[in-house]
C-alpha positions in Angstrom: 122.0 1.8 -61.7 120.0 3.0 -65.0 116.6 2.8 -65.3 115.3 1.6 -68.9 113.0 3.6 -71.4 110.9 0.7 -71.3 110.4 0.9 -67.3 109.4 4.4 -67.7 107.0 3.7 -70.4 105.3 0.9 -68.5 105.1 3.5 -64.9 103.8 6.1 -67.0 101.1 3.7 -68.6 100.4 2.3 -65.3 99.9 6.0 -64.1 97.9 6.9 -67.4 95.5 4.3 -66.8 94.8 4.9 -62.8 94.1 8.1 -63.8 91.8 7.2 -66.8 89.9 5.1 -63.9 89.8 7.7 -61.2 88.5 10.2 -63.6 85.8 7.6 -65.5 84.3 6.8 -62.2 84.4 10.6 -61.0 82.8 11.3 -63.7 80.0 8.6 -63.4 79.9 10.2 -59.9 79.2 13.8 -61.0 76.2 12.4 -63.5 74.5 10.4 -61.0 75.5 12.7 -58.0 76.6 9.9 -55.7 79.3 8.8 -53.8 79.5 5.7 -55.7 77.4 3.7 -58.0 78.5 0.2 -57.4 78.1 -1.8 -54.5 82.1 -2.4 -54.8 82.7 0.9 -54.8 82.2 1.4 -50.9 81.2 -1.5 -49.3 81.7 0.4 -45.8 79.0 2.6 -46.9 76.9 0.0 -48.6 75.2 -1.7 -44.8 74.6 1.1 -43.3 73.1 3.1 -46.5 70.8 0.0 -46.8 69.9 0.7 -42.7 69.0 3.9 -43.2 66.6 3.6 -46.4 65.0 0.7 -45.0 64.2 3.0 -41.8 63.2 5.6 -43.8 60.3 2.7 -45.6 59.5 2.2 -42.4 58.7 5.9 -40.8 56.7 6.9 -44.0 54.7 3.5 -43.5 53.9 4.8 -39.9 53.6 8.4 -40.9 50.8 6.8 -43.7 48.9 4.7 -40.9 48.6 7.6 -38.4 47.3 9.3 -41.3 44.9 6.8 -42.2 44.1 6.7 -38.4 43.0 10.3 -38.4 40.8 9.8 -41.7 38.3 7.7 -39.1 38.8 9.3 -35.8 38.0 12.8 -37.7 35.1 11.5 -39.3 33.6 10.1 -35.9 34.4 13.3 -34.2 32.7 15.6 -36.8 29.3 13.2 -36.3 29.4 13.0 -32.9 29.4 17.2 -32.9 26.6 17.2 -35.4 24.6 14.1 -32.9 26.1 16.3 -29.8 23.7 19.4 -31.3 21.2 16.7 -32.3 20.7 15.3 -28.3 20.7 18.9 -27.0 17.6 19.9 -29.5 16.1 16.6 -28.3 16.6 17.6 -24.7 14.8 20.8 -25.2 11.8 18.9 -26.2 11.8 16.2 -23.7 11.4 19.2 -21.4 8.8 20.9 -23.3 6.9 17.5 -23.8 7.1 16.9 -19.8 5.2 20.1 -19.5 1.7 19.8 -18.5 0.9 23.3 -20.6 1.1 21.2 -23.8 -1.5 19.5 -25.4 -1.6 16.0 -27.2 -1.6 17.3 -30.5 1.4 19.1 -29.2 2.9 15.8 -27.9 2.5 14.7 -31.3 4.2 17.2 -33.0 7.3 17.0 -30.5 7.1 13.4 -31.1 7.6 13.4 -35.0 10.6 15.6 -34.4 11.8 13.3 -32.4 11.0 10.5 -35.2 13.1 13.5 -37.5 16.3 13.5 -35.0 16.6 9.9 -34.6 16.5 9.2 -38.5 19.5 12.1 -38.4 21.5 10.2 -35.1 20.9 6.9 -36.8 22.4 8.5 -40.4 25.3 9.7 -38.3 25.9 6.5 -36.2 26.0 4.9 -40.1 29.1 7.6 -40.7 31.3 6.6 -43.2 35.2 8.4 -43.3 37.1 9.7 -46.7 37.8 6.0 -47.5 34.5 4.8 -47.8 34.4 3.1 -43.4 32.0 3.2 -41.8 33.7 4.5 -39.0 31.4 2.9 -36.1 31.2 -0.4 -37.3 34.5 -2.1 -35.7 36.2 -3.9 -37.9 33.5 -4.5 -39.7 34.0 -1.1 -41.7 32.8 -2.1 -44.7 29.2 -2.8 -43.8 26.7 -0.8 -42.4 26.6 -1.2 -38.8 22.5 0.2 -37.5 19.9 -1.1 -39.1 15.8 0.1 -38.9 13.8 -2.8 -38.6 10.4 -2.5 -39.2 9.1 -2.3 -35.8 11.3 1.5 -35.3 14.1 -0.3 -33.5 17.5 0.0 -34.5 19.5 -3.3 -34.2 23.5 -3.1 -34.2 25.2 -5.2 -36.7 28.7 -4.1 -36.9 31.7 -5.7 -34.8 32.4 -4.7 -30.8 35.9 -4.6 -31.5 36.8 -1.3 -32.9 39.2 -1.7 -36.1 43.1 -1.1 -35.3 46.4 0.3 -37.0 49.6 0.0 -36.5 51.3 3.8 -35.9 55.1 2.7 -34.5 57.3 0.4 -34.2 56.0 -0.9 -31.2 52.4 1.4 -31.2 49.0 0.4 -32.4 45.8 2.9 -32.2 42.3 2.4 -32.5 41.6 3.5 -36.2 38.0 4.5 -34.9 36.0 3.7 -31.3 33.0 0.8 -31.9 29.2 2.0 -32.0 28.1 0.4 -28.9 31.0 2.2 -27.2 29.6 5.6 -28.2 25.7 5.6 -28.9 25.9 4.1 -25.4 22.3 3.7 -23.8 21.7 3.9 -20.0 20.4 1.6 -17.5 16.5 1.4 -16.8 15.5 -0.3 -13.6 18.9 -2.4 -13.9 18.5 -3.1 -17.3 20.5 -1.8 -19.8 18.7 0.1 -22.7 20.6 1.1 -25.9 21.0 4.7 -27.5 17.7 4.6 -30.2 15.7 2.3 -27.9 15.2 5.3 -25.7 14.6 7.5 -28.6 11.8 5.1 -29.4 10.3 4.8 -26.3 10.0 8.0 -25.5 8.4 8.9 -29.4 5.7 6.5 -28.4 5.0 7.7 -24.8 4.9 11.5 -26.5 2.1 10.0 -29.0 0.3 8.0 -26.4 0.4 11.0 -23.4 2.1 8.6 -20.7 3.4 11.4 -18.6 5.8 9.2 -16.2 7.4 7.9 -19.2 7.9 11.3 -20.7 9.3 12.3 -16.9 11.5 9.1 -17.2 13.0 10.4 -20.4 14.5 13.2 -18.9 17.1 11.2 -17.1 17.5 9.2 -20.1 18.4 11.1 -22.6 20.4 13.1 -20.5 22.6 10.0 -20.3 22.8 9.7 -24.1 23.8 13.4 -23.7 26.6 13.2 -21.4 28.1 9.8 -23.3 28.3 11.8 -26.8 30.3 14.2 -25.2 32.4 12.4 -23.6 33.2 10.7 -26.3 33.7 13.9 -28.0 36.0 14.4 -25.5 37.8 11.0 -25.9 38.2 11.8 -29.4 39.4 15.6 -29.5 42.6 13.8 -27.2 42.9 11.0 -29.9 42.7 13.3 -32.6 46.0 15.4 -30.8 47.6 12.0 -30.0 47.9 11.1 -33.7 48.3 14.5 -34.9 52.1 14.5 -32.4 52.8 10.8 -33.9 51.8 11.7 -37.1 54.3 15.0 -36.7 57.2 13.3 -34.8 57.1 9.8 -37.8 57.6 13.1 -40.3 60.1 14.6 -38.4 62.2 11.5 -37.8 61.8 10.8 -41.7 63.5 14.3 -42.7 65.9 13.4 -40.1 67.0 9.9 -41.7 66.5 11.5 -45.2 69.1 14.4 -44.1 71.7 11.5 -42.6 71.0 9.3 -46.1 71.9 12.3 -48.0 75.1 12.6 -46.0 76.5 9.1 -46.6 75.4 8.4 -49.5 74.8 12.0 -51.9 78.0 13.1 -53.3 79.6 16.4 -52.6 80.1 18.6 -55.7 82.4 20.9 -54.8 85.2 18.2 -53.5 84.3 16.0 -56.5 84.2 18.7 -59.5 88.0 19.8 -57.5 89.5 16.2 -57.6 87.7 15.8 -61.4 90.6 18.6 -62.2 93.1 17.0 -60.6 92.6 13.7 -62.4 92.3 15.5 -65.7 95.6 17.4 -65.2 97.6 14.7 -64.3 96.0 12.4 -67.2 96.9 15.3 -69.1 100.5 15.6 -67.3 101.6 11.9 -68.2 99.7 12.0 -71.7 102.4 14.5 -72.2 105.5 12.6 -70.5 104.4 9.8 -72.6 104.5 11.6 -75.8 108.4 12.8 -74.9 109.4 9.6 -73.9 107.7 8.5 -76.7 110.0 10.8 -78.6 113.1 10.0 -76.6 112.8 6.1 -77.6 112.4 7.0 -81.2 115.9 8.9 -81.4 117.5 5.7 -79.5 116.3 3.5 -82.4 117.5 6.3 -84.6 120.8 6.0 -83.3 
């Protein structure tokens, strides 16, 4: 069977067109660094890429959420470390004030220092984090939680519920611990007495020389001190848990990005090799086309 020149010409033209298309596609891939530039070029990969990208975005959100929680928890821990030091001084002063060797004027001086320490502790109870949130205000973190009244007593104006933030797909964490849980008071004769009321009553007892009430304050300030210490220990454990959660989310993000790269990113060595092959093939087709055109011209001349 004789193959016509026009048939060969058409076959070469089709081959050249295919080679030129593949060459253009490879050039676009090399320029973008991606295995495909349009979803239609790799429909089997599109769904997987979208799934991985969605997962990465979710993990990034988790990392940001944990970091945000840590800001509040770290601020609380810092405040409580200072509070523990101040309460240690309060305990020392209570012991001194309960001694019969101290005069009324010396107890008055102790009362003045207790008042200063109380105000410093109040400032710590109204601590804010780097984001400007009042860390002991619970869910009402935009407002100062503790207010000093004209009679010297302190009231809590924050929320009882802690601020909670999602830190993983199914996990939530308290961004802060509410004030009443940390600045907890004690029990006196079956009734609850709040943290700052204990200090107020101590100050009054020292100024008035109320020996029995000063002695009572020895136990009550121990309770306050112990609760602050316990709260600080709990926050330390929370800090460790959050650091681990953030580290895990960051590691998973890196792994997901590596998987995405393996699915989506171009293998340059392989692409350049195929690009060279297509260039050679196209050049060969063009050369054959030129020769075929010359033969066709000779046929016409004959």
